[in-house]
C-alpha positions as CSV (number, residue, x, y, z in Angstrom):
1,M,22.8,-1.4,-44.4
2,S,21.2,1.4,-42.0
3,K,18.3,-0.8,-41.7
4,S,20.3,-3.5,-40.4
5,V,22.8,-1.4,-38.3
6,L,19.5,-0.3,-36.5
7,T,18.6,-3.6,-36.0
8,A,22.0,-4.7,-34.7
9,F,22.0,-1.4,-32.2
10,R,18.5,-2.8,-30.8
11,V,19.6,-6.4,-30.2
12,V,23.0,-5.4,-28.9
13,A,21.2,-2.8,-26.3
14,A,18.8,-5.6,-25.2
15,V,21.7,-8.0,-24.4
16,E,23.8,-5.0,-22.8
17,A,20.8,-4.8,-20.4
18,F,20.2,-8.4,-20.3
19,T,23.7,-8.9,-18.8
20,W,23.8,-6.0,-16.5
21,V,20.6,-7.3,-14.9
22,G,22.6,-10.7,-14.8
23,L,25.6,-9.5,-13.4
24,L,23.5,-7.3,-10.9
25,V,21.8,-10.7,-9.6
26,G,25.2,-12.2,-9.3
27,M,26.8,-9.7,-7.3
28,F,23.4,-9.9,-4.7
29,F,23.9,-13.5,-4.5
30,K,27.8,-13.1,-4.0
31,R,27.2,-11.0,-1.3
32,V,24.3,-11.6,0.3
33,V,22.7,-15.3,-0.6
34,V,25.2,-17.8,-1.0
35,F,28.6,-15.9,-0.9
36,D,29.7,-17.9,-4.3
37,E,31.0,-16.1,-7.2
38,I,29.4,-18.0,-10.0
39,G,27.3,-15.7,-11.1
40,V,29.7,-12.9,-11.3
41,Q,32.1,-15.2,-12.8
42,I,29.5,-16.1,-16.2
43,F,28.0,-12.5,-15.9
44,G,31.2,-10.5,-15.6
45,P,32.5,-11.1,-18.8
46,L,29.5,-11.4,-20.5
47,H,28.5,-8.1,-19.5
48,G,32.0,-6.7,-20.5
49,A,31.9,-8.2,-24.1
50,A,28.1,-6.9,-24.6
51,F,29.1,-3.1,-23.2
52,V,31.9,-3.1,-25.9
53,A,29.9,-4.3,-28.6
54,Y,27.0,-2.2,-27.8
55,C,29.8,1.1,-27.5
56,V,30.9,-0.2,-31.1
57,I,27.6,-0.3,-32.4
58,A,26.6,3.0,-31.4
59,L,29.4,4.6,-32.8
60,L,28.9,2.8,-35.7
61,A,25.0,3.9,-35.8
62,W,26.3,7.4,-35.4
63,V,27.9,7.4,-38.8
64,K,25.7,5.1,-40.7
65,L,22.5,6.1,-39.5
66,G,23.3,10.0,-39.8
67,W,23.0,10.9,-35.9
68,S,23.3,13.9,-34.5
69,L,26.8,14.0,-32.0
70,T,24.0,14.9,-29.2
71,T,22.3,11.7,-29.9
72,A,25.6,9.6,-30.1
73,F,26.8,11.0,-26.8
74,W,23.7,10.1,-24.8
75,A,23.6,6.7,-26.9
76,L,27.3,6.0,-25.0
77,V,26.4,8.0,-21.4
78,A,23.2,5.0,-21.4
79,A,25.8,2.3,-21.5
80,V,26.7,3.0,-18.2
81,P,23.6,2.8,-15.7
82,P,21.9,-0.5,-15.4
83,L,19.0,-0.8,-18.2
84,G,20.2,2.6,-19.7
85,T,20.6,1.0,-23.0
86,V,17.2,0.1,-23.2
87,V,15.8,3.2,-21.7
88,F,17.9,5.3,-24.3
89,E,16.6,2.9,-27.6
90,R,13.2,3.3,-26.5
91,W,13.2,7.3,-25.9
92,A,15.4,7.9,-29.0
93,S,12.7,5.6,-31.3
94,R,9.9,7.0,-29.9
95,T,11.1,10.5,-30.7
96,G,12.5,9.5,-34.0
97,R,16.1,10.3,-33.1
98,I,17.5,6.8,-34.1
99,A,15.5,6.0,-37.7
100,P,17.5,5.2,-40.5
101,T,18.2,7.6,-43.1
102,R,16.3,7.5,-46.4
103,E,17.8,6.0,-49.1
104,R,18.4,9.1,-51.9
105,V,16.5,8.0,-54.7
106,P,17.8,8.8,-58.3
107,A,16.0,11.8,-60.2
108,T,14.8,10.6,-63.5
109,A,15.2,13.1,-66.4
C-alpha cells in the first residue's frame, strides 16, 4: 500500500505543478495578450482540484509512509508556490525523506 501512496503522491505533485503553470499562462493571456478569460476558466478549477488532491494525498502519505511532522509540513507548504510540489518531491526523494517504510518481515522461530 505504501508504494501506491508514494506513486500517487508523485503523480499528483506533477499534476498540481502542471495546472499551476496552466493557470499562470491563462492569467498572462487574460491580462496581457487577448484579454480573454478562457485559460483561467479552464485551469482555475483544474488547479483547485489538483491543489486539494495534493493536500489530501500529502496528509495520507504522512500517515502511510511514516513521514516526520517537518516533512509533512514542507510538503503542504510546497503546494503554495508555483512548481513547489515538484521541487519538494525531488528534494525529498533525493534526501531519502519520502521513501516507503519497509514492510516488517515476521521472524522465523
